[in-house]
BAGU-542318 format. One record per residue (C-alpha): residue number from 1; y, z negated, x. Coordinates in pm, whole numbers, plus 50000, padded with zeros to 5 digits. Each point is the difference from the previous one (the first is absolute). Layout:
N
<NUM,<Y,Z,X>>
...
END
This chain:
239
<1,<72082,86305,43533>>
<2,<50045,49756,50285>>
<3,<49860,50257,50240>>
<4,<50250,50260,49879>>
<5,<50293,49758,50041>>
<6,<49877,49905,50348>>
<7,<49969,50366,50097>>
<8,<50350,50077,49877>>
<9,<50138,49698,50185>>
<10,<49825,50108,50320>>
<11,<50140,50351,49961>>
<12,<50350,49861,49949>>
<13,<49977,49772,50301>>
<14,<49866,50286,50210>>
<15,<50297,50215,49903>>
<16,<50241,49721,50088>>
<17,<49831,49946,50333>>
<18,<50035,50362,50105>>
<19,<50361,50044,49890>>
<20,<50253,50024,50281>>
<21,<50364,50078,50059>>
<22,<50090,50352,50107>>
<23,<50309,50111,50188>>
<24,<50185,50307,49876>>
<25,<50051,50238,50292>>
<26,<50182,50274,49808>>
<27,<50092,50043,49637>>
<28,<50157,50270,49790>>
<29,<50029,49864,49648>>
<30,<49777,49753,49822>>
<31,<50262,49727,50034>>
<32,<49870,49924,50350>>
<33,<50176,49984,50336>>
<34,<49894,50005,50365>>
<35,<49904,49658,50133>>
<36,<49924,49859,49655>>
<37,<49687,49789,49956>>
<38,<49788,50074,49691>>
<39,<49661,49870,49878>>
<40,<49714,50240,50069>>
<41,<49852,49950,49652>>
<42,<50323,50022,49796>>
<43,<50032,50340,49828>>
<44,<50292,50225,50091>>
<45,<50119,50312,49822>>
<46,<50120,50316,50171>>
<47,<50149,50296,49818>>
<48,<49956,50363,50097>>
<49,<50168,50055,50337>>
<50,<50001,49630,50093>>
<51,<49808,49875,50303>>
<52,<49926,49672,50178>>
<53,<49815,49908,50320>>
<54,<49869,49645,50037>>
<55,<49829,49814,50285>>
<56,<49731,49736,49946>>
<57,<49956,49687,50215>>
<58,<49726,50177,50198>>
<59,<50244,50278,50099>>
<60,<49848,50253,49762>>
<61,<50260,50218,49829>>
<62,<49983,50210,49687>>
<63,<50246,50245,49845>>
<64,<50015,50029,49622>>
<65,<50170,50285,49816>>
<66,<50106,50019,49640>>
<67,<49899,50024,49733>>
<68,<49811,49680,50077>>
<69,<49939,49671,49823>>
<70,<49780,49722,50133>>
<71,<49953,49755,50288>>
<72,<50126,50154,50326>>
<73,<49712,49870,50214>>
<74,<49742,49779,49824>>
<75,<49882,49739,50251>>
<76,<50259,50111,50250>>
<77,<49785,49930,50306>>
<78,<50042,49625,49958>>
<79,<49648,49923,50120>>
<80,<49978,50273,50265>>
<81,<49831,49928,50332>>
<82,<50280,49976,50263>>
<83,<49787,50196,50250>>
<84,<49948,50280,49750>>
<85,<50370,49997,49911>>
<86,<50094,50023,50367>>
<87,<49752,50281,50059>>
<88,<50152,50190,49706>>
<89,<50349,49959,50148>>
<90,<49880,50125,50338>>
<91,<49848,50304,49828>>
<92,<50327,50062,49816>>
<93,<50190,49965,50327>>
<94,<49774,50252,50169>>
<95,<50032,50244,49709>>
<96,<50377,49962,50002>>
<97,<50007,50053,50377>>
<98,<49801,50322,49967>>
<99,<50217,50128,49715>>
<100,<50317,49965,50205>>
<101,<49867,50268,50234>>
<102,<50160,49863,50316>>
<103,<49716,50075,50242>>
<104,<50171,50155,50300>>
<105,<49950,49825,50334>>
<106,<50262,49738,50073>>
<107,<50105,49950,49638>>
<108,<49786,49699,49917>>
<109,<50201,49699,49893>>
<110,<49998,49696,50225>>
<111,<49847,49684,49859>>
<112,<50264,49763,49867>>
<113,<49972,49639,50121>>
<114,<50130,49885,49659>>
<115,<49983,50175,49659>>
<116,<50371,49987,49915>>
<117,<50150,50152,50313>>
<118,<50180,50334,49961>>
<119,<49877,50249,50261>>
<120,<50303,50199,50115>>
<121,<49805,50238,50224>>
<122,<49863,50229,49728>>
<123,<50097,50140,49657>>
<124,<49861,49903,49662>>
<125,<50007,49730,49733>>
<126,<50022,49629,50077>>
<127,<49957,49689,49783>>
<128,<50216,49688,50000>>
<129,<49990,49675,49802>>
<130,<50292,49961,49760>>
<131,<50274,49781,50140>>
<132,<49885,50035,50361>>
<133,<50200,50162,50277>>
<134,<49822,50293,50167>>
<135,<49884,49945,50356>>
<136,<49998,50314,50213>>
<137,<49697,50038,50228>>
<138,<49889,50233,50280>>
<139,<49650,50038,50148>>
<140,<50110,50016,50366>>
<141,<50239,49747,50151>>
<142,<49975,50078,50371>>
<143,<50344,50162,50028>>
<144,<50349,49976,49863>>
<145,<50059,50240,49713>>
<146,<50287,50090,49768>>
<147,<49962,50104,49639>>
<148,<50235,50081,49713>>
<149,<49961,49948,49626>>
<150,<50178,50200,49727>>
<151,<49971,49986,49622>>
<152,<49885,50327,49847>>
<153,<50358,50099,49911>>
<154,<50112,49922,50358>>
<155,<50295,49801,49869>>
<156,<49971,49759,50293>>
<157,<49800,49945,50315>>
<158,<49866,49696,50181>>
<159,<49905,50004,50368>>
<160,<49734,49772,50143>>
<161,<49846,49940,50339>>
<162,<49653,49874,50083>>
<163,<49996,49777,50306>>
<164,<49712,50009,50245>>
<165,<49715,49798,49851>>
<166,<50158,49999,49650>>
<167,<49788,50155,49725>>
<168,<50179,49882,49684>>
<169,<50350,49950,49864>>
<170,<50105,49848,49664>>
<171,<50243,50223,49812>>
<172,<50349,49848,50018>>
<173,<50111,49822,49678>>
<174,<50280,50245,49925>>
<175,<50088,50154,49666>>
<176,<49942,50362,50102>>
<177,<49625,49939,50019>>
<178,<49984,49840,49654>>
<179,<49854,50223,49730>>
<180,<49899,50266,50251>>
<181,<49638,50114,49997>>
<182,<50005,50332,50187>>
<183,<50112,50048,50358>>
<184,<50020,50260,50273>>
<185,<49893,49864,50339>>
<186,<50093,50162,50330>>
<187,<49798,49897,50309>>
<188,<49991,50195,50326>>
<189,<50198,50280,49832>>
<190,<49724,50038,49740>>
<191,<50088,49952,49633>>
<192,<49770,49886,49719>>
<193,<50026,49836,49657>>
<194,<49855,49676,49867>>
<195,<50010,49864,49646>>
<196,<49960,49638,49898>>
<197,<49829,49890,49678>>
<198,<50058,49645,49879>>
<199,<49697,49789,49913>>
<200,<50041,49709,49752>>
<201,<49995,49683,50209>>
<202,<49820,49793,49735>>
<203,<49673,50192,50057>>
<204,<49789,49744,50186>>
<205,<49669,50188,49996>>
<206,<49948,50190,50326>>
<207,<49747,50239,49843>>
<208,<50270,50101,49750>>
<209,<50259,50029,50278>>
<210,<49768,50223,50204>>
<211,<49930,50222,49700>>
<212,<50373,50019,49923>>
<213,<50074,50110,50359>>
<214,<49729,50264,49990>>
<215,<50123,50138,49666>>
<216,<50353,50022,50141>>
<217,<49885,50176,50317>>
<218,<50063,49706,50237>>
<219,<49663,50058,50167>>
<220,<50093,49859,50340>>
<221,<50115,49673,49843>>
<222,<49701,49985,49766>>
<223,<49774,50041,50302>>
<224,<50164,49697,50163>>
<225,<49940,49796,49685>>
<226,<49637,50120,49981>>
<227,<49949,49876,50356>>
<228,<50151,49668,49899>>
<229,<49754,49983,49711>>
<230,<49714,50051,50244>>
<231,<49917,50366,49949>>
<232,<49868,50227,50273>>
<233,<50284,50236,50081>>
<234,<50053,50327,50175>>
<235,<50340,50115,50112>>
<236,<50160,50164,49695>>
<237,<50156,50343,50018>>
<238,<50211,49960,49687>>
<239,<50364,49890,49972>>
END
């Protein structure tokens, strides 16, 4: 009897040790919302047509579709080897890069010096921490350069100028930029669109942040964060 009790206690402690908090990336139903933290071993229920994507502390993500009832990710990657987790993120980055299909010469994205800069030189999705002002960035700063920013509905325009040697500019704290997440950028008479996805600022796990960026298509920024984490990187060709 004592052996049975000891075995059950060991099993219980093992389950507690492997439980972790997950971050909800996207949710449609289930009483969940993006950015929410949920225990990996706490059952959730999804009805037909409902869906949720969660990210574990090792950066691993899983999408569940209803009907579903059970723990979203037992264990949740809590005890994952950081090197293995990083290698998995690099593999995901490479797969995402390939899927974008941007392989023509001259279209590779420049490496960002910091993960949260907004590259204005090319189209695609960008990620930004909630509550932070965007900082425009350009890969080449050898010459003076003008650029213009419109919202998608073109209800206003804002003109900017890069000075020689200047590669970044904080967005002015004016009301017309508040609540905007899609812009048209005009540089050298060429027009392209960028979209900005907000990332919950209370996520303090960089594996989760990298996975979030990759899932949202912010490959260039995720690559910068992977380099910060110590991963071997190649120049990405994604947005």
